[in-house]
N, C-alpha and C positions, 0 to 999 in steps of 0.2 A: 464823175456822178455814180456814186455806188449804183451796183446792180445788183438785187434780186428775184430769184426765181421765185415764186410765190403762187402760191391759188386767192382766184379769184368765184366769187357765191352768185351763182347763176343757178334757177330749176323758180320751180314754186314757193310754196310757203311747204315746211316739214317735206320735201319733193330736192332735195338738191343737187345743184351738179353741179364741178367745181371744170374752173379752167386754170395750164398751168399756163404762170405765163409770167416773160420776162420784165420787171418795171423798175423806175426809180426808188429804191428804197424809200424817200420822203412823200411821194405819192400814196392818198388811200388806199388802202385794201381796195372796194371795187371800180376804184377810180385810173387815169389814165398806167398804162403798158407800153412797153417796146413792140411783143410783138408772141404770137398765142405759140404753144411750144406744146398742145396736148390738149385733154382734157382727161378726167374723172367721173365717172357718175359710182361714187360706193352703192347704192340701190336699188341704178338703176339694168344691172342682169343676175341673171340668174346660172346659180349653179351651174348649170348647162353649158355655159359659156361667158363663164369667168374674162375672156381675152377682150373681152367689150368693155370690162369697169376702167383699163385704166390704156388709153391710146398717148404716144407720147413719141414725137419727130425726137429721135435717138440725137439723131447731128445735128441739128440746131440744140437741141441743151446739152451735148459736150461740145460747141461752137464759143455759146456765151462761160462755161463751167471752166474753159478752156481761157475769157476773155476778163475772169477774174469773179463774173456772179458766186453772190453764195446762196444755197441753197436754206430755203425753213428746211426746220426737223423733218415736217412731216414732204416740203418735197425730195428733203434724201431720198427717205423710207420708199417713195413714188419711183424714184429712177434709180433704184439699184433692184423692188423690180424688172422694170424696165427694161435694164441692160444700159443706161446710158452711164451711173455712176463708174462700173466693171469702165466702162470704154474708156472717159474719163480716166481711172485714174491705172489703166493699162498703156496705156501713151503718157500723160504722165510721170507714171514711176519707168518703166520701161529704162532706159541710159542711166537711170540714177545708180546703179550699183548690180554690176556681174556676176554670177552666181558662182558659189564655189564649185571645186569638184570634188565629189565626196569619195574615198578608195572605195568606195565596191562599183561605181562609174567605170563607161568599158573605156572610159580613156588609157584610167590609175590602169586600167588590164595591160594595155596596147604597151606601158612603160615596161621596159627591163630593170627585175628588181636587182641590187647586189646581189653577188654569188656568197653560196652560205661559208661563213671562217671554214677552213679546215680543222676533224677533233684534232685534238690532240692526244697524241696518247698518254697512258699516267706515266707511262720511264721516264719520255723524256721532255725533257728540262724545255720550263719557258724561256723567251729572252724575255 
């Protein structure tokens, strides 16, 4: 069963509110869903309180993403705004590749450098 994270339209005419849900991709937009992950009210909040526009349970969202749920484009943007997308990418990408150390890093400075070669006098023969 392919799962999608998408928005379900709620609210009155010309005053939409949305639920962010995990649903079977074959079910209709406002049809059956598996779990409600949050709400999105694009017209509901004032500029003084922008945090009331988006409420997402990040733990549930990350759980569904880790189990293969595909977000729609709009839901992906909302998850980035809530921080769930960064949490998901951080847990997924962390063990993939170690970070290389640069020469300016403290570890590189603590390593002993090769001793410089002694200067060769102009009159001495080179071997």
